[in-house]
Phi, psi and omega in degrees: 000321182293325181294321181290325178292321178293322179294322179292325180291325183284327181280137180265152175299154184301317183295325178292322177296318181295318181294326180293322185259000187295317183298313180295317181295319180293322178296317179294317179298318178299321178295317179293324178294314178298319178295322176297320178295319178297315181294315180300309183293323176296323178294317180295318179296318179297318179298332180293331184257351182260134177269121176258126187302324185278344185246126178265138176263161175285180181295321185281335180087354177094152179256119183251023183299313181297314181296322179294323179290324175295318179299314180296317179295320179292321176294325180294330178292338175268000178088017180259146180239132184268355181271154180261349186279157184270324189241000174093001180266359173100336183244359177080357179267149179294148180281133178272095184240113181297328180294324178293322178295322179295321179293322180290325180288329184286000000 
């Protein structure tokens, strides 16, 4: 009788066990879902540029704007940036802004 009472005291209820590990499990699951989205969208983008002999594409080749934005957003959740520019204006050169010069002089 004493052994069964001790065994019951040591085991935790199922819901408490789930709550203890839920944060880690959800974090791991979220990482796998984001990684799956990156792989899926990268695959779709790649298929747009690869010619498969058995499959004919239309004249336009398809619009991958949505898939590209999903790919970029999913990469951003991992802290990666797909642009090559330094300051966001598209050409990598500093912006010539007179108002910024006035702020720096003051």
